[in-house]
N, C-alpha and C positions, 0 to 999 in steps of 0.2 A: 347484550351483544354489542361489539364495537362495529360501527359502520366501516371504519378502516382500522385494521390491526396491523401494526408494524412490528415485526420480529427482528430485533437487532437495534439496540440503542447506540448506534454508531453515528458518525457524521452524516452518512447517507440516510439512515433511518430518521434522524432528527430533521434533516433538511426536507425530507418528504412530508413529514407531519407539519412542519412550519409552512411549507409551500401550500398545502391544502388550506390552512387557515388564512394565509394571505390572499388566496384566490376566492375566499368567501365560503368555503365549505363549512356547513353548520352542523354536520353530524358528529357522532362521537369518534374520537381518535385515541387509540391506546398505543403506547410505545413500551415494548418489553425488551429488557436487556439482561444478558447472563451475568454481567459484572455488577457489583453493588454501586458503582459510581454513576452519577448523571453523565450524559454524553460528553465525551472529551475528544480533543484533537490528538492524533497519534504522531504526526510528523515531528513535533518538538521532543518526543521521548528520546530519540537517538542523538539529540543535539542539546537544546537548552536545558531540558530536565536532567539528562545524564551529566552535563557539565556542572549542574548546580546553579545555573544562571536563573532558572525559573523554579518556583515551588510547584508541586504537583497540581495544586488547585488552580493555577493559572491556565492550565490546559482545558478546564471545563468550558464547554461551549455555551451552555445556558444553565443557570442554577435552577433547581426544582421549582422555585417560586415563579420563575418566568414561564416555565412550561404550564404550570397551573393557570397562570393568567391567560394563556392562550387556549385553555380548555383541553390541553393534551394530558391525558391520564398516563401515569408511568407505573410500571411494575419492574423493579430492578432486583438483581440478584436471583433471577429465576431463568432457567434454561429451557428452551423449547425442546421437546423430545420426540414429537411425532406430529404429522399433519394428515388430516382426513379431508380431502378435497370434496368428497361427496356430501359429507355432513357440514362442511365448512367450519371446521374446528381445529384448533391447535392445542395439544396437550403439553403442559409444563411439568417440570421435574418434581413439583410438589403435589401432583395429582390434579391440579386445576385444569379444566378445559375452557378454552376461550373461543366462543363463536365469533364469526366475522361476516361482514358484508363483502368487503374487498380486503385482500391480504397483500402486504408488501414484505418481501424477504430481503433483509439487510444484515445478514449474519457474518459477513466479512470473511476473514481468513484465519487459518490455523498454521503456525510455523511448522515447517518440516523439521524433523529431527534425524540425526544419523544414529542408527541403532547402537553402535558401539559406544557412543558418547552420551546416550540418553541416561538420565538419572544419575550421572556422575557428578560428584561434588566439585564445584568450581566451573561447571559448564552451564552456559546460559543461552536462552533464546530471548528475543525482545519483541513483545507485542503489546503488553499491557503496562499500566502504571506500576503494578507490583513487580513485573519483570525488570523494569528500569530501576526501581528502588533497590532490588536485590543486587543487580549488577553494579550500581554506583557504590553500594556499601562495600562490595568486594574489591572494586578497583581502588578504593581509598587505601587499602593495605597491600596492594600488589605492585610489582615492578614490571612484569612482562605479561602482555596480552597477545593471544593469537586469535585472529578472526578467520573462521572458515567460511569463505564465500566473499566474492568481490563484486557483489551487486550494489544497488543503491544503499540499502540498509547497512551492509557490511562496511562499505566505504565511509559512511557517515559515522558509524561507531568507531572505526579506526581513527578517523580524524579527531573525534572528540577525545578519545583516550590519549592520543598523542599530545593534545593540548593540556591534558591533565598530567603530563609528564611521564607516561609509561613508554616502555619499549614495545613497539607494535609490529607484529608480522601478520600479513594477510595471505592466506593460503587459498588458491583458487585454480580450478582446472582450466579456466579460460586463459588466453594469451595476454589479455589486458583487462583492467577493471571495467565493469559495466558493458562488456562487449555486446551482449544481447540487446542492450537498450540504445547504444550510441554508435556501435560499429568500431572497427579497429583503429581508425585514425584519431577520432576523438578519445577513444579509450587509451591510446598511447599518450595523449596529452594528460589525461587523468593520472596515468602511471607516473609520468614525470613529476606531476604536482605532488603526489604522495611521497615519492622518493626525495624530492626537494625538502620535504618536511620530516625526513628521517624515518619513514615507514619502510619496512622491508617487505617487498612483494615477492611471494613465491608463486609465480605464474606457471600455468601448465602443471600444477601439482595437485595430486589427490590426497585428501586426508584419509588415512587408512585405519588408524587405531589410536586410542588415547594412551598416554604414558601416565601411570598412576603411582603415586607414592604416598604412603601414610593415609590411604583412603580417599585422596582427592587428586584432582588433575595436576600433573607436573609437566606435561608436554604433549605434543602431537607428533605421531609418526606419520610421515608423508611419503609419497612415491619419490621424493627428492631428498629425503633425509629427515632427521628428527629436530623439532623445534621445542625449546624449553618454554614453558608458560606457567604462570601462576593462576591465570584465568583464561578461559576459552569461551568465545561467543560463536555459536552456530547460526549463520545467516545464509542459508542455502535455499531461500525462497519459502513460499507458503502455498497451502492448498485451500480452495474454497471450503467453507464450513457448511457442508451439505449432508453429512452422514445421517443426521436426524431426519432427513427427507426421504431416505430409502423406503421404498414401498408406498410412497405417497401417490405415485402415478406421474409425477413430474419427470421430465427428461433431465438427467444429471450427467454432465460430461464436461469436466473442467469448469464446474460452476452450474448454476441453474440456467438451462438453455431456454431462451426467450425468442419471441418474434421481434420484428423491427420496432414495435411499440414497447418493448421490455416486458411483454406479457408472457408468462410461463404456462398459464392455463386460464380457463374462464375464472375471473375474479381473483387471479393470483399474478403478482408482478414481482420482479426482482430488481435490485438497485445496488450500486456500489461494487466492491471487489468481488462479490459472489455472483454477479450477473454476467452471463455470456449471451449476447444478443446478436441478431442478424443486422449488420451494418449495411444499409442499402447503398451507401456511397462507396464502400469498399467491396461489396459483393462477397462477404464472408462473415463468419461469426467472430466476434471480438469480445474480449474481456480485458478491462483496464484496471490496473492497480495503482491508482493515484488519487490524491486528495481533491483535485479539481473535478475529476469525473464524478466523485461522490456527490458534489453539489449540483453539477449540471444534469446528471442523470436523474437525481431526485426531482428536479423541476420538471423534467420530461415525464416522469412517472406520475407525479401529482396531476399534471395537465391531462394525461391520458385517463386517469381514474375519473376525472371530471368531464370526460367526453371529447378531448381535443383530437384524438385519433391521429397523432403525428409520429412519424418515425424519429428515432433518436440518431442524430448525425454529427457527432462531435469530431473535432480535430484533436487527436490524442495530445496531451500536454502533461509534463511533469517538471518539477524543479528539484534541485538538491543543493545543499550548502556544505561545502567541504573546504577546510583550510582558508576561509575567508573569501572563497569564490562561490558565487551563485550561478549555477548552470541551469538554464531553462531550455527545455526541449519540446518542440512541436513536431507532430507527425511521427514518422518511423525511420529515423536516420540509419538504423542498423541494416535496413534493406538497400542502402545506397551502394554504389560501386566507386564513388568519389566524393570528396568534400571540396567545396569551392568557397573561399573566403569572400564575403560580401563587404564587410567593414573591418578594418583594423585600425588601432590607435597606437601611439607610441608605447603604451602599456601592453606588453605581450600577453597579459592575462585578461585582456578585454577585446572581444571580437564577436562578430556574428558570421556564421557559416551556413551555407545551404548544402544539404545532402542530396545528391542526384543519382538516380538510376538511369543510365543513358542520358537522355536530355530532360528527363522528368524530375522535378523537385519532389522528393518524398519526405523531407524533414528539414527543420531549421534548428540550429543550436546557437544559443547566446551565452557567452561568459561575461558576467558583470555588465551586461548590456541589455537591460529590459526595454529601453526605448527602441534600440535597433531591432530587437526581436519582434516588437509589435509592428514595426514597419515591414519586416520580412514576412510576416504572417500572410500577407496578400499573395505570396507565392503558392500557398496551398489553398485548394478550393474548399467550399463549405462542407463537402463530404469527405475531406481528406483524400480525395482522389486527385493526384497531381495533374496539372495540365501541361 
């Protein structure tokens, strides 16, 4: 039996296991992952790895030997298929049953697909190292890329492909890129940035059907016309990987639903992209899809397994690199009704802005201004409830 069993060899799962060891936990810890690789970082996939600036092995967070040195057992290339909370066992796809003392669910996300485009040659989603490798190989022989979806991932892939010299079109039903994350005003600045780098934005457009020629993708028919494409990336968001938990007795609703301590049931916790927990500071359920949350929530879960009994109260944070700009976002600027500049420099691509709903700051955005963002963080309280 594993005293702590972590399902999902993700950044969040790894960070939970390591945090237990750093805090002196002496019991057995097992990390189980569906992919054959040791835990690796996903943010570089749409940037450094896709561009060829990094080899895939540079994304690995810890080599297997380092995990063994910490006494963390690993089972890789095995997918969890069911959970029995009464017997405290997880069944794997090879028929193995793994009993546990405490269970941590860190299974992350599954990319959404568009039915008409699924399984079509030349159409890609990006979530894994293999996904990025396949996309990079096809882009090497392509001239035109269409990206369906103007969120963070779609924008990053578009920017990377443009740097590789492709003609790029982004097809998105929203009026501006990343509107649901940063709101219309910052989104309009992103739109200008992409256009300045030669990307065509088809905003307010729905992708309706693939155009196929010779058995592979040749374009995308949209509500605003047809776009020619040699390669298409579908980046329309992801869903929490919870289907294997159906019938387990856990509450599943846009993730694994947890209390303020990230506890889904007795002896069961969730962490990272798959966790939807009660944020006491915001007074609502929250699920965050970003790299910083994976680490912060892992620390909280490890502490609660060891008896800390503390609510998890993060200020939401994410960053994105596009066209040489690093944009960092704190809080929830998409909920604002105005943007107020706090700091501007002679460089129009460097600023810090506060997003306000009425008189309340609800978010902070920094463009190429990490220091300014850190200073502005004080505008948001520790529970991300603006004052």
